[in-house]
N, CA, C and O atoms as a GROMACS GRO file, in nm:
protein
  596
    1UNK      N    1 -23.856 -14.939  16.693
    1UNK     CA    2 -23.743 -14.875  16.639
    1UNK      C    3 -23.620 -14.922  16.706
    1UNK      O    4 -23.623 -14.944  16.827
    2UNK      N    5 -23.515 -14.941  16.638
    2UNK     CA    6 -23.380 -14.987  16.699
    2UNK      C    7 -23.334 -14.896  16.786
    2UNK      O    8 -23.379 -14.782  16.782
    3UNK      N    9 -23.240 -14.931  16.877
    3UNK     CA   10 -23.181 -14.831  16.974
    3UNK      C   11 -23.075 -14.768  16.905
    3UNK      O   12 -23.008 -14.823  16.818
    4UNK      N   13 -23.059 -14.642  16.947
    4UNK     CA   14 -22.950 -14.547  16.890
    4UNK      C   15 -22.817 -14.617  16.934
    4UNK      O   16 -22.816 -14.691  17.032
    5UNK      N   17 -22.704 -14.591  16.861
    5UNK     CA   18 -22.574 -14.648  16.900
    5UNK      C   19 -22.534 -14.602  17.039
    5UNK      O   20 -22.533 -14.483  17.068
    6UNK      N   21 -22.500 -14.696  17.124
    6UNK     CA   22 -22.446 -14.669  17.252
    6UNK      C   23 -22.550 -14.625  17.351
    6UNK      O   24 -22.513 -14.578  17.459
    7UNK      N   25 -22.679 -14.636  17.323
    7UNK     CA   26 -22.781 -14.590  17.426
    7UNK      C   27 -22.910 -14.657  17.380
    7UNK      O   28 -22.911 -14.739  17.288
    8UNK      N   29 -23.023 -14.618  17.449
    8UNK     CA   30 -23.143 -14.660  17.421
    8UNK      C   31 -23.233 -14.552  17.371
    8UNK      O   32 -23.205 -14.434  17.390
    9UNK      N   33 -23.347 -14.591  17.306
    9UNK     CA   34 -23.434 -14.491  17.245
    9UNK      C   35 -23.491 -14.394  17.359
    9UNK      O   36 -23.521 -14.280  17.327
   10UNK      N   37 -23.504 -14.432  17.475
   10UNK     CA   38 -23.575 -14.342  17.567
   10UNK      C   39 -23.463 -14.260  17.648
   10UNK      O   40 -23.484 -14.221  17.763
   11UNK      N   41 -23.355 -14.241  17.587
   11UNK     CA   42 -23.254 -14.153  17.655
   11UNK      C   43 -23.300 -14.007  17.623
   11UNK      O   44 -23.318 -13.965  17.509
   12UNK      N   45 -23.318 -13.935  17.738
   12UNK     CA   46 -23.360 -13.796  17.732
   12UNK      C   47 -23.240 -13.700  17.659
   12UNK      O   48 -23.268 -13.592  17.607
   13UNK      N   49 -23.123 -13.745  17.660
   13UNK     CA   50 -23.024 -13.663  17.592
   13UNK      C   51 -23.012 -13.665  17.443
   13UNK      O   52 -22.943 -13.580  17.385
   14UNK      N   53 -23.082 -13.766  17.374
   14UNK     CA   54 -23.089 -13.775  17.239
   14UNK      C   55 -23.233 -13.785  17.187
   14UNK      O   56 -23.318 -13.856  17.240
   15UNK      N   57 -23.255 -13.710  17.082
   15UNK     CA   58 -23.406 -13.719  17.024
   15UNK      C   59 -23.415 -13.852  16.952
   15UNK      O   60 -23.314 -13.906  16.907
   16UNK      N   61 -23.535 -13.903  16.942
   16UNK     CA   62 -23.563 -14.015  16.869
   16UNK      C   63 -23.537 -14.005  16.720
   16UNK      O   64 -23.566 -13.899  16.664
   17UNK      N   65 -23.488 -14.102  16.654
   17UNK     CA   66 -23.455 -14.092  16.510
   17UNK      C   67 -23.585 -14.074  16.438
   17UNK      O   68 -23.687 -14.136  16.469
   18UNK      N   69 -23.577 -13.985  16.340
   18UNK     CA   70 -23.688 -13.962  16.260
   18UNK      C   71 -23.677 -14.053  16.120
   18UNK      O   72 -23.570 -14.078  16.064
   19UNK      N   73 -23.796 -14.093  16.080
   19UNK     CA   74 -23.798 -14.180  15.964
   19UNK      C   75 -23.776 -14.076  15.842
   19UNK      O   76 -23.833 -13.966  15.838
   20UNK      N   77 -23.690 -14.120  15.747
   20UNK     CA   78 -23.664 -14.048  15.629
   20UNK      C   79 -23.712 -14.120  15.508
   20UNK      O   80 -23.691 -14.241  15.496
   21UNK      N   81 -23.778 -14.048  15.414
   21UNK     CA   82 -23.828 -14.106  15.291
   21UNK      C   83 -23.712 -14.110  15.199
   21UNK      O   84 -23.641 -14.010  15.187
   22UNK      N   85 -23.691 -14.211  15.138
   22UNK     CA   86 -23.588 -14.219  15.030
   22UNK      C   87 -23.652 -14.190  14.892
   22UNK      O   88 -23.762 -14.236  14.862
   23UNK      N   89 -23.583 -14.114  14.811
   23UNK     CA   90 -23.640 -14.086  14.679
   23UNK      C   91 -23.547 -14.151  14.576
   23UNK      O   92 -23.428 -14.172  14.604
   24UNK      N   93 -23.596 -14.181  14.468
   24UNK     CA   94 -23.512 -14.236  14.361
   24UNK      C   95 -23.536 -14.167  14.223
   24UNK      O   96 -23.634 -14.094  14.203
   25UNK      N   97 -23.445 -14.193  14.134
   25UNK     CA   98 -23.472 -14.133  13.994
   25UNK      C   99 -23.530 -14.249  13.910
   25UNK      O  100 -23.478 -14.361  13.911
   26UNK      N  101 -23.638 -14.218  13.840
   26UNK     CA  102 -23.699 -14.307  13.756
   26UNK      C  103 -23.608 -14.359  13.650
   26UNK      O  104 -23.517 -14.288  13.607
   27UNK      N  105 -23.628 -14.480  13.603
   27UNK     CA  106 -23.542 -14.542  13.496
   27UNK      C  107 -23.554 -14.447  13.367
   27UNK      O  108 -23.663 -14.402  13.331
   28UNK      N  109 -23.451 -14.423  13.311
   28UNK     CA  110 -23.456 -14.346  13.184
   28UNK      C  111 -23.435 -14.186  13.209
   28UNK      O  112 -23.404 -14.113  13.115
   29UNK      N  113 -23.453 -14.138  13.332
   29UNK     CA  114 -23.429 -14.007  13.362
   29UNK      C  115 -23.278 -13.969  13.354
   29UNK      O  116 -23.196 -14.047  13.404
   30UNK      N  117 -23.236 -13.858  13.296
   30UNK     CA  118 -23.103 -13.824  13.278
   30UNK      C  119 -23.066 -13.711  13.374
   30UNK      O  120 -23.142 -13.617  13.396
   31UNK      N  121 -22.946 -13.726  13.429
   31UNK     CA  122 -22.888 -13.612  13.510
   31UNK      C  123 -22.845 -13.508  13.418
   31UNK      O  124 -22.776 -13.530  13.319
   32UNK      N  125 -22.888 -13.391  13.456
   32UNK     CA  126 -22.842 -13.265  13.376
   32UNK      C  127 -22.761 -13.181  13.467
   32UNK      O  128 -22.801 -13.151  13.579
   33UNK      N  129 -22.636 -13.140  13.415
   33UNK     CA  130 -22.552 -13.046  13.492
   33UNK      C  131 -22.620 -12.919  13.509
   33UNK      O  132 -22.678 -12.870  13.412
   34UNK      N  133 -22.620 -12.860  13.622
   34UNK     CA  134 -22.664 -12.723  13.634
   34UNK      C  135 -22.603 -12.626  13.538
   34UNK      O  136 -22.483 -12.630  13.513
   35UNK      N  137 -22.684 -12.536  13.483
   35UNK     CA  138 -22.630 -12.448  13.383
   35UNK      C  139 -22.541 -12.344  13.434
   35UNK      O  140 -22.464 -12.289  13.355
   36UNK      N  141 -22.542 -12.308  13.565
   36UNK     CA  142 -22.471 -12.196  13.612
   36UNK      C  143 -22.335 -12.226  13.687
   36UNK      O  144 -22.276 -12.141  13.754
   37UNK      N  145 -22.290 -12.364  13.669
   37UNK     CA  146 -22.160 -12.404  13.721
   37UNK      C  147 -22.055 -12.333  13.640
   37UNK      O  148 -22.071 -12.300  13.522
   38UNK      N  149 -21.944 -12.311  13.714
   38UNK     CA  150 -21.824 -12.265  13.633
   38UNK      C  151 -21.779 -12.349  13.526
   38UNK      O  152 -21.784 -12.471  13.540
   39UNK      N  153 -21.732 -12.291  13.410
   39UNK     CA  154 -21.667 -12.358  13.302
   39UNK      C  155 -21.528 -12.300  13.275
   39UNK      O  156 -21.492 -12.195  13.328
   40UNK      N  157 -21.452 -12.369  13.192
   40UNK     CA  158 -21.323 -12.315  13.151
   40UNK      C  159 -21.334 -12.247  13.023
   40UNK      O  160 -21.397 -12.296  12.930
   41UNK      N  161 -21.272 -12.126  13.016
   41UNK     CA  162 -21.273 -12.040  12.897
   41UNK      C  163 -21.125 -12.007  12.862
   41UNK      O  164 -21.041 -11.976  12.946
   42UNK      N  165 -21.103 -12.015  12.740
   42UNK     CA  166 -20.959 -11.981  12.686
   42UNK      C  167 -20.945 -11.848  12.649
   42UNK      O  168 -21.015 -11.811  12.555
   43UNK      N  169 -20.867 -11.763  12.704
   43UNK     CA  170 -20.866 -11.617  12.693
   43UNK      C  171 -20.732 -11.578  12.631
   43UNK      O  172 -20.622 -11.612  12.676
   44UNK      N  173 -20.753 -11.501  12.518
   44UNK     CA  174 -20.632 -11.436  12.458
   44UNK      C  175 -20.646 -11.285  12.468
   44UNK      O  176 -20.734 -11.229  12.402
   45UNK      N  177 -20.566 -11.216  12.546
   45UNK     CA  178 -20.565 -11.077  12.569
   45UNK      C  179 -20.450 -11.016  12.497
   45UNK      O  180 -20.336 -11.052  12.527
   46UNK      N  181 -20.472 -10.924  12.403
   46UNK     CA  182 -20.357 -10.844  12.339
   46UNK      C  183 -20.363 -10.702  12.389
   46UNK      O  184 -20.468 -10.645  12.418
   47UNK      N  185 -20.248 -10.650  12.398
   47UNK     CA  186 -20.230 -10.511  12.448
   47UNK      C  187 -20.105 -10.447  12.375
   47UNK      O  188 -20.007 -10.512  12.340
   48UNK      N  189 -20.120 -10.325  12.358
   48UNK     CA  190 -20.010 -10.252  12.292
   48UNK      C  191 -20.013 -10.108  12.343
   48UNK      O  192 -20.108 -10.057  12.403
   49UNK      N  193 -19.891 -10.044  12.310
   49UNK     CA  194 -19.864  -9.904  12.348
   49UNK      C  195 -19.721  -9.863  12.310
   49UNK      O  196 -19.657  -9.920  12.222
   50UNK      N  197 -19.678  -9.766  12.379
   50UNK     CA  198 -19.549  -9.704  12.338
   50UNK      C  199 -19.446  -9.806  12.381
   50UNK      O  200 -19.466  -9.878  12.479
   51UNK      N  201 -19.330  -9.811  12.304
   51UNK     CA  202 -19.214  -9.904  12.330
   51UNK      C  203 -19.166  -9.887  12.468
   51UNK      O  204 -19.156  -9.776  12.519
   52UNK      N  205 -19.134 -10.006  12.534
   52UNK     CA  206 -19.064 -10.012  12.661
   52UNK      C  207 -18.953 -10.112  12.652
   52UNK      O  208 -18.956 -10.205  12.572
   53UNK      N  209 -18.856 -10.093  12.735
   53UNK     CA  210 -18.750 -10.184  12.741
   53UNK      C  211 -18.787 -10.329  12.763
   53UNK      O  212 -18.867 -10.362  12.850
   54UNK      N  213 -18.728 -10.411  12.684
   54UNK     CA  214 -18.772 -10.565  12.689
   54UNK      C  215 -18.751 -10.628  12.820
   54UNK      O  216 -18.830 -10.708  12.871
   55UNK      N  217 -18.644 -10.588  12.871
   55UNK     CA  218 -18.594 -10.652  13.005
   55UNK      C  219 -18.707 -10.627  13.115
   55UNK      O  220 -18.745 -10.715  13.192
   56UNK      N  221 -18.753 -10.505  13.114
   56UNK     CA  222 -18.856 -10.449  13.211
   56UNK      C  223 -18.987 -10.525  13.180
   56UNK      O  224 -19.055 -10.575  13.271
   57UNK      N  225 -19.021 -10.533  13.047
   57UNK     CA  226 -19.153 -10.591  13.015
   57UNK      C  227 -19.151 -10.740  13.048
   57UNK      O  228 -19.249 -10.792  13.101
   58UNK      N  229 -19.039 -10.810  13.019
   58UNK     CA  230 -19.035 -10.949  13.049
   58UNK      C  231 -19.051 -10.964  13.202
   58UNK      O  232 -19.127 -11.051  13.244
   59UNK      N  233 -18.983 -10.885  13.285
   59UNK     CA  234 -18.991 -10.896  13.434
   59UNK      C  235 -19.130 -10.878  13.465
   59UNK      O  236 -19.183 -10.959  13.541
   60UNK      N  237 -19.204 -10.775  13.413
   60UNK     CA  238 -19.342 -10.746  13.451
   60UNK      C  239 -19.436 -10.860  13.417
   60UNK      O  240 -19.524 -10.896  13.495
   61UNK      N  241 -19.414 -10.920  13.294
   61UNK     CA  242 -19.489 -11.032  13.251
   61UNK      C  243 -19.478 -11.149  13.334
   61UNK      O  244 -19.577 -11.216  13.364
   62UNK      N  245 -19.344 -11.180  13.376
   62UNK     CA  246 -19.329 -11.277  13.482
   62UNK      C  247 -19.392 -11.256  13.605
   62UNK      O  248 -19.441 -11.351  13.665
   63UNK      N  249 -19.396 -11.134  13.654
   63UNK     CA  250 -19.457 -11.112  13.784
   63UNK      C  251 -19.611 -11.131  13.762
   63UNK      O  252 -19.681 -11.175  13.853
   64UNK      N  253 -19.662 -11.097  13.644
   64UNK     CA  254 -19.813 -11.117  13.620
   64UNK      C  255 -19.840 -11.268  13.627
   64UNK      O  256 -19.940 -11.316  13.682
   65UNK      N  257 -19.744 -11.339  13.567
   65UNK     CA  258 -19.773 -11.490  13.575
   65UNK      C  259 -19.771 -11.541  13.710
   65UNK      O  260 -19.846 -11.631  13.745
   66UNK      N  261 -19.682 -11.482  13.794
   66UNK     CA  262 -19.684 -11.529  13.933
   66UNK      C  263 -19.807 -11.487  14.005
   66UNK      O  264 -19.865 -11.566  14.080
   67UNK      N  265 -19.854 -11.356  13.985
   67UNK     CA  266 -19.979 -11.315  14.050
   67UNK      C  267 -20.108 -11.382  13.996
   67UNK      O  268 -20.208 -11.391  14.066
   68UNK      N  269 -20.103 -11.426  13.876
   68UNK     CA  270 -20.228 -11.479  13.806
   68UNK      C  271 -20.192 -11.622  13.772
   68UNK      O  272 -20.153 -11.646  13.658
   69UNK      N  273 -20.202 -11.717  13.859
   69UNK     CA  274 -20.135 -11.849  13.846
   69UNK      C  275 -20.212 -11.930  13.723
   69UNK      O  276 -20.166 -12.040  13.694
   70UNK      N  277 -20.303 -11.890  13.665
   70UNK     CA  278 -20.368 -11.974  13.543
   70UNK      C  279 -20.299 -11.920  13.420
   70UNK      O  280 -20.326 -11.974  13.312
   71UNK      N  281 -20.210 -11.818  13.424
   71UNK     CA  282 -20.142 -11.776  13.295
   71UNK      C  283 -20.075 -11.881  13.231
   71UNK      O  284 -19.995 -11.947  13.297
   72UNK      N  285 -20.096 -11.908  13.111
   72UNK     CA  286 -20.022 -12.014  13.038
   72UNK      C  287 -19.904 -11.965  12.975
   72UNK      O  288 -19.795 -12.014  13.002
   73UNK      N  289 -19.920 -11.860  12.884
   73UNK     CA  290 -19.810 -11.810  12.820
   73UNK      C  291 -19.834 -11.660  12.784
   73UNK      O  292 -19.947 -11.613  12.770
   74UNK      N  293 -19.719 -11.590  12.769
   74UNK     CA  294 -19.724 -11.450  12.724
   74UNK      C  295 -19.608 -11.438  12.616
   74UNK      O  296 -19.495 -11.484  12.632
   75UNK      N  297 -19.652 -11.370  12.506
   75UNK     CA  298 -19.554 -11.342  12.408
   75UNK      C  299 -19.549 -11.186  12.399
   75UNK      O  300 -19.650 -11.117  12.413
   76UNK      N  301 -19.424 -11.135  12.372
   76UNK     CA  302 -19.414 -10.990  12.385
   76UNK      C  303 -19.306 -10.933  12.288
   76UNK      O  304 -19.210 -11.000  12.251
   77UNK      N  305 -19.326 -10.811  12.251
   77UNK     CA  306 -19.227 -10.730  12.196
   77UNK      C  307 -19.224 -10.592  12.258
   77UNK      O  308 -19.300 -10.564  12.350
   78UNK      N  309 -19.144 -10.515  12.214
   78UNK     CA  310 -19.124 -10.378  12.296
   78UNK      C  311 -19.249 -10.293  12.298
   78UNK      O  312 -19.265 -10.210  12.387
   79UNK      N  313 -19.345 -10.312  12.196
   79UNK     CA  314 -19.463 -10.228  12.194
   79UNK      C  315 -19.591 -10.299  12.198
   79UNK      O  316 -19.696 -10.235  12.190
   80UNK      N  317 -19.591 -10.436  12.210
   80UNK     CA  318 -19.717 -10.517  12.236
   80UNK      C  319 -19.685 -10.640  12.300
   80UNK      O  320 -19.570 -10.682  12.312
   81UNK      N  321 -19.799 -10.704  12.346
   81UNK     CA  322 -19.790 -10.831  12.414
   81UNK      C  323 -19.921 -10.914  12.394
   81UNK      O  324 -20.029 -10.860  12.371
   82UNK      N  325 -19.904 -11.041  12.403
   82UNK     CA  326 -20.021 -11.131  12.396
   82UNK      C  327 -20.028 -11.226  12.519
   82UNK      O  328 -19.932 -11.297  12.548
   83UNK      N  329 -20.135 -11.226  12.587
   83UNK     CA  330 -20.143 -11.320  12.713
   83UNK      C  331 -20.243 -11.418  12.677
   83UNK      O  332 -20.346 -11.385  12.618
   84UNK      N  333 -20.215 -11.542  12.713
   84UNK     CA  334 -20.314 -11.657  12.696
   84UNK      C  335 -20.312 -11.719  12.816
   84UNK      O  336 -20.207 -11.731  12.879
   85UNK      N  337 -20.437 -11.768  12.862
   85UNK     CA  338 -20.466 -11.831  12.990
   85UNK      C  339 -20.599 -11.892  12.985
   85UNK      O  340 -20.675 -11.867  12.892
   86UNK      N  341 -20.634 -11.978  13.091
   86UNK     CA  342 -20.759 -12.044  13.101
   86UNK      C  343 -20.822 -11.968  13.224
   86UNK      O  344 -20.751 -11.940  13.321
   87UNK      N  345 -20.951 -11.935  13.218
   87UNK     CA  346 -21.025 -11.870  13.316
   87UNK      C  347 -21.149 -11.947  13.354
   87UNK      O  348 -21.228 -11.982  13.267
   88UNK      N  349 -21.166 -11.972  13.473
   88UNK     CA  350 -21.287 -12.043  13.521
   88UNK      C  351 -21.399 -11.944  13.556
   88UNK      O  352 -21.383 -11.862  13.647
   89UNK      N  353 -21.518 -11.951  13.481
   89UNK     CA  354 -21.612 -11.847  13.507
   89UNK      C  355 -21.743 -11.917  13.470
   89UNK      O  356 -21.738 -12.022  13.406
   90UNK      N  357 -21.865 -11.861  13.508
   90UNK     CA  358 -21.993 -11.911  13.490
   90UNK      C  359 -22.019 -11.910  13.342
   90UNK      O  360 -22.062 -12.008  13.282
   91UNK      N  361 -21.992 -11.789  13.283
   91UNK     CA  362 -22.025 -11.774  13.139
   91UNK      C  363 -21.933 -11.685  13.065
   91UNK      O  364 -21.844 -11.628  13.128
   92UNK      N  365 -21.945 -11.669  12.946
   92UNK     CA  366 -21.857 -11.591  12.862
   92UNK      C  367 -21.840 -11.443  12.920
   92UNK      O  368 -21.730 -11.387  12.927
   93UNK      N  369 -21.958 -11.390  12.959
   93UNK     CA  370 -21.961 -11.255  13.007
   93UNK      C  371 -21.860 -11.231  13.123
   93UNK      O  372 -21.783 -11.136  13.131
   94UNK      N  373 -21.873 -11.337  13.216
   94UNK     CA  374 -21.789 -11.322  13.336
   94UNK      C  375 -21.649 -11.338  13.316
   94UNK      O  376 -21.567 -11.276  13.384
   95UNK      N  377 -21.614 -11.428  13.216
   95UNK     CA  378 -21.479 -11.454  13.174
   95UNK      C  379 -21.420 -11.327  13.110
   95UNK      O  380 -21.309 -11.286  13.143
   96UNK      N  381 -21.497 -11.265  13.013
   96UNK     CA  382 -21.459 -11.152  12.946
   96UNK      C  383 -21.438 -11.030  13.047
   96UNK      O  384 -21.347 -10.949  13.029
   97UNK      N  385 -21.517 -11.023  13.142
   97UNK     CA  386 -21.515 -10.897  13.240
   97UNK      C  387 -21.380 -10.926  13.315
   97UNK      O  388 -21.300 -10.833  13.326
   98UNK      N  389 -21.355 -11.032  13.360
   98UNK     CA  390 -21.223 -11.068  13.431
   98UNK      C  391 -21.097 -11.027  13.348
   98UNK      O  392 -21.003 -10.959  13.389
   99UNK      N  393 -21.112 -11.084  13.219
   99UNK     CA  394 -20.993 -11.045  13.130
   99UNK      C  395 -20.973 -10.898  13.098
   99UNK      O  396 -20.861 -10.848  13.086
  100UNK      N  397 -21.091 -10.832  13.086
  100UNK     CA  398 -21.071 -10.685  13.061
  100UNK      C  399 -21.022 -10.606  13.180
  100UNK      O  400 -20.982 -10.490  13.165
  101UNK      N  401 -21.023 -10.668  13.306
  101UNK     CA  402 -20.974 -10.601  13.421
  101UNK      C  403 -20.828 -10.650  13.447
  101UNK      O  404 -20.753 -10.587  13.521
  102UNK      N  405 -20.793 -10.758  13.385
  102UNK     CA  406 -20.667 -10.812  13.419
  102UNK      C  407 -20.536 -10.721  13.412
  102UNK      O  408 -20.452 -10.719  13.502
  103UNK      N  409 -20.527 -10.650  13.303
  103UNK     CA  410 -20.413 -10.574  13.275
  103UNK      C  411 -20.415 -10.458  13.374
  103UNK      O  412 -20.314 -10.437  13.440
  104UNK      N  413 -20.527 -10.380  13.388
  104UNK     CA  414 -20.529 -10.270  13.480
  104UNK      C  415 -20.515 -10.310  13.626
  104UNK      O  416 -20.445 -10.241  13.700
  105UNK      N  417 -20.574 -10.412  13.668
  105UNK     CA  418 -20.563 -10.454  13.812
  105UNK      C  419 -20.430 -10.497  13.845
  105UNK      O  420 -20.395 -10.491  13.963
  106UNK      N  421 -20.348 -10.541  13.752
  106UNK     CA  422 -20.212 -10.581  13.797
  106UNK      C  423 -20.103 -10.500  13.741
  106UNK      O  424 -19.986 -10.538  13.740
  107UNK      N  425 -20.147 -10.374  13.688
  107UNK     CA  426 -20.060 -10.281  13.625
  107UNK      C  427 -19.949 -10.242  13.744
  107UNK      O  428 -19.827 -10.253  13.726
  108UNK      N  429 -20.003 -10.198  13.854
  108UNK     CA  430 -19.911 -10.165  13.971
  108UNK      C  431 -19.825 -10.266  14.024
  108UNK      O  432 -19.703 -10.254  14.033
  109UNK      N  433 -19.896 -10.374  14.062
  109UNK     CA  434 -19.831 -10.489  14.133
  109UNK      C  435 -19.732 -10.560  14.044
  109UNK      O  436 -19.633 -10.614  14.092
  110UNK      N  437 -19.760 -10.561  13.912
  110UNK     CA  438 -19.657 -10.640  13.831
  110UNK      C  439 -19.567 -10.534  13.753
  110UNK      O  440 -19.476 -10.574  13.680
  111UNK      N  441 -19.594 -10.403  13.770
  111UNK     CA  442 -19.517 -10.311  13.691
  111UNK      C  443 -19.543 -10.315  13.544
  111UNK      O  444 -19.448 -10.301  13.467
  112UNK      N  445 -19.667 -10.335  13.499
  112UNK     CA  446 -19.686 -10.342  13.360
  112UNK      C  447 -19.694 -10.209  13.297
  112UNK      O  448 -19.739 -10.115  13.363
  113UNK      N  449 -19.654 -10.192  13.177
  113UNK     CA  450 -19.679 -10.060  13.106
  113UNK      C  451 -19.811 -10.013  13.086
  113UNK      O  452 -19.905 -10.093  13.091
  114UNK      N  453 -19.830  -9.881  13.062
  114UNK     CA  454 -19.959  -9.811  13.056
  114UNK      C  455 -20.020  -9.854  12.922
  114UNK      O  456 -20.070  -9.760  12.859
  115UNK      N  457 -20.025  -9.965  12.869
  115UNK     CA  458 -20.071 -10.002  12.736
  115UNK      C  459 -20.226 -10.029  12.740
  115UNK      O  460 -20.280 -10.060  12.846
  116UNK      N  461 -20.293 -10.016  12.623
  116UNK     CA  462 -20.434 -10.038  12.623
  116UNK      C  463 -20.461 -10.174  12.574
  116UNK      O  464 -20.378 -10.232  12.504
  117UNK      N  465 -20.566 -10.224  12.605
  117UNK     CA  466 -20.616 -10.356  12.552
  117UNK      C  467 -20.662 -10.334  12.411
  117UNK      O  468 -20.750 -10.250  12.391
  118UNK      N  469 -20.609 -10.406  12.308
  118UNK     CA  470 -20.650 -10.383  12.173
  118UNK      C  471 -20.720 -10.510  12.110
  118UNK      O  472 -20.771 -10.508  11.998
  119UNK      N  473 -20.716 -10.609  12.185
  119UNK     CA  474 -20.783 -10.745  12.134
  119UNK      C  475 -20.826 -10.835  12.261
  119UNK      O  476 -20.759 -10.842  12.364
  120UNK      N  477 -20.933 -10.894  12.242
  120UNK     CA  478 -20.979 -10.989  12.335
  120UNK      C  479 -21.062 -11.102  12.274
  120UNK      O  480 -21.165 -11.080  12.211
  121UNK      N  481 -21.010 -11.229  12.296
  121UNK     CA  482 -21.088 -11.343  12.237
  121UNK      C  483 -21.112 -11.435  12.365
  121UNK      O  484 -21.017 -11.466  12.437
  122UNK      N  485 -21.243 -11.478  12.391
  122UNK     CA  486 -21.271 -11.562  12.482
  122UNK      C  487 -21.356 -11.676  12.413
  122UNK      O  488 -21.461 -11.649  12.355
  123UNK      N  489 -21.306 -11.800  12.422
  123UNK     CA  490 -21.371 -11.914  12.367
  123UNK      C  491 -21.388 -12.022  12.473
  123UNK      O  492 -21.312 -12.027  12.570
  124UNK      N  493 -21.488 -12.109  12.455
  124UNK     CA  494 -21.502 -12.224  12.551
  124UNK      C  495 -21.402 -12.324  12.518
  124UNK      O  496 -21.342 -12.323  12.411
  125UNK      N  497 -21.384 -12.414  12.614
  125UNK     CA  498 -21.287 -12.523  12.604
  125UNK      C  499 -21.318 -12.615  12.480
  125UNK      O  500 -21.224 -12.660  12.414
  126UNK      N  501 -21.442 -12.642  12.451
  126UNK     CA  502 -21.472 -12.733  12.344
  126UNK      C  503 -21.435 -12.667  12.206
  126UNK      O  504 -21.397 -12.738  12.113
  127UNK      N  505 -21.447 -12.537  12.193
  127UNK     CA  506 -21.418 -12.471  12.066
  127UNK      C  507 -21.268 -12.461  12.052
  127UNK      O  508 -21.212 -12.483  11.944
  128UNK      N  509 -21.203 -12.428  12.164
  128UNK     CA  510 -21.057 -12.424  12.167
  128UNK      C  511 -20.998 -12.555  12.111
  128UNK      O  512 -20.914 -12.550  12.022
  129UNK      N  513 -21.039 -12.664  12.159
  129UNK     CA  514 -20.989 -12.801  12.125
  129UNK      C  515 -21.030 -12.840  11.998
  129UNK      O  516 -20.960 -12.918  11.933
  130UNK      N  517 -21.151 -12.788  11.946
  130UNK     CA  518 -21.194 -12.824  11.799
  130UNK      C  519 -21.112 -12.739  11.710
  130UNK      O  520 -21.083 -12.784  11.599
  131UNK      N  521 -21.071 -12.619  11.746
  131UNK     CA  522 -20.987 -12.546  11.643
  131UNK      C  523 -20.849 -12.612  11.647
  131UNK      O  524 -20.795 -12.627  11.538
  132UNK      N  525 -20.787 -12.652  11.753
  132UNK     CA  526 -20.658 -12.723  11.750
  132UNK      C  527 -20.667 -12.856  11.662
  132UNK      O  528 -20.584 -12.884  11.575
  133UNK      N  529 -20.769 -12.930  11.691
  133UNK     CA  530 -20.791 -13.059  11.617
  133UNK      C  531 -20.812 -13.026  11.467
  133UNK      O  532 -20.777 -13.109  11.384
  134UNK      N  533 -20.858 -12.927  11.434
  134UNK     CA  534 -20.883 -12.896  11.277
  134UNK      C  535 -20.770 -12.821  11.222
  134UNK      O  536 -20.776 -12.782  11.106
  135UNK      N  537 -20.661 -12.796  11.300
  135UNK     CA  538 -20.549 -12.739  11.247
  135UNK      C  539 -20.539 -12.584  11.234
  135UNK      O  540 -20.442 -12.533  11.179
  136UNK      N  541 -20.646 -12.506  11.290
  136UNK     CA  542 -20.637 -12.366  11.286
  136UNK      C  543 -20.645 -12.321  11.415
  136UNK      O  544 -20.672 -12.396  11.509
  137UNK      N  545 -20.619 -12.185  11.426
  137UNK     CA  546 -20.618 -12.129  11.565
  137UNK      C  547 -20.478 -12.146  11.623
  137UNK      O  548 -20.399 -12.224  11.570
  138UNK      N  549 -20.445 -12.074  11.731
  138UNK     CA  550 -20.316 -12.064  11.786
  138UNK      C  551 -20.279 -12.224  11.841
  138UNK      O  552 -20.368 -12.294  11.889
  139UNK      N  553 -20.163 -12.260  11.831
  139UNK     CA  554 -20.124 -12.390  11.874
  139UNK      C  555 -20.132 -12.387  12.027
  139UNK      O  556 -20.129 -12.279  12.087
  140UNK      N  557 -20.143 -12.506  12.092
  140UNK     CA  558 -20.140 -12.518  12.237
  140UNK      C  559 -20.026 -12.433  12.297
  140UNK      O  560 -19.915 -12.432  12.243
  141UNK      N  561 -20.052 -12.361  12.410
  141UNK     CA  562 -19.937 -12.294  12.467
  141UNK      C  563 -19.827 -12.383  12.519
  141UNK      O  564 -19.834 -12.439  12.629
  142UNK      N  565 -19.729 -12.393  12.437
  142UNK     CA  566 -19.616 -12.480  12.477
  142UNK      C  567 -19.487 -12.416  12.410
  142UNK      O  568 -19.491 -12.396  12.288
  143UNK      N  569 -19.384 -12.386  12.476
  143UNK     CA  570 -19.365 -12.400  12.621
  143UNK      C  571 -19.438 -12.281  12.702
  143UNK      O  572 -19.442 -12.164  12.665
  144UNK      N  573 -19.490 -12.327  12.810
  144UNK     CA  574 -19.566 -12.235  12.890
  144UNK      C  575 -19.463 -12.130  12.952
  144UNK      O  576 -19.352 -12.170  12.988
  145UNK      N  577 -19.497 -12.002  12.965
  145UNK     CA  578 -19.413 -11.909  13.017
  145UNK      C  579 -19.422 -11.781  12.936
  145UNK      O  580 -19.519 -11.751  12.867
  146UNK      N  581 -19.301 -11.700  12.955
  146UNK     CA  582 -19.304 -11.564  12.897
  146UNK      C  583 -19.190 -11.577  12.791
  146UNK      O  584 -19.077 -11.617  12.818
  147UNK      N  585 -19.235 -11.537  12.665
  147UNK     CA  586 -19.136 -11.550  12.549
  147UNK      C  587 -19.153 -11.430  12.465
  147UNK      O  588 -19.259 -11.367  12.466
  148UNK      N  589 -19.044 -11.394  12.385
  148UNK     CA  590 -19.056 -11.292  12.286
  148UNK      C  591 -19.129 -11.345  12.159
  148UNK      O  592 -19.135 -11.466  12.136
  149UNK      N  593 -19.179 -11.257  12.084
  149UNK     CA  594 -19.255 -11.296  11.963
  149UNK      C  595 -19.153 -11.358  11.862
  149UNK      O  596 -19.191 -11.399  11.753
   0.00000   0.00000   0.00000
């Protein structure tokens, strides 16, 4: 067996190197991505309630965008808003659960109105891009940010 770097094999301070067996993948075998890795999901969250001043609502939505860095765009009117963003989650259930908590969890910190969630759409990245390519579904979020309807 070759000597370890900087010493000999009979050095008491270092254990002898162990032989490792190399394994290989047979020709034709395919690598499969593990199914529980996070994926990107496009989320559209719709909320509504009693009318609030637009200046306050815009400030709150801008704060939400600051608190939630993946927020793409928000559209708003005095009595409703739509928030669109990408969420990284293992599956649709996890992405939807996060989306359903978003408004309530940020209500205090962002100063959001006490509106209720009235709509939720969660689609995978492939479906989102397929819809855009086929000319239906919401256009890509551009410009990014907070805008009136």
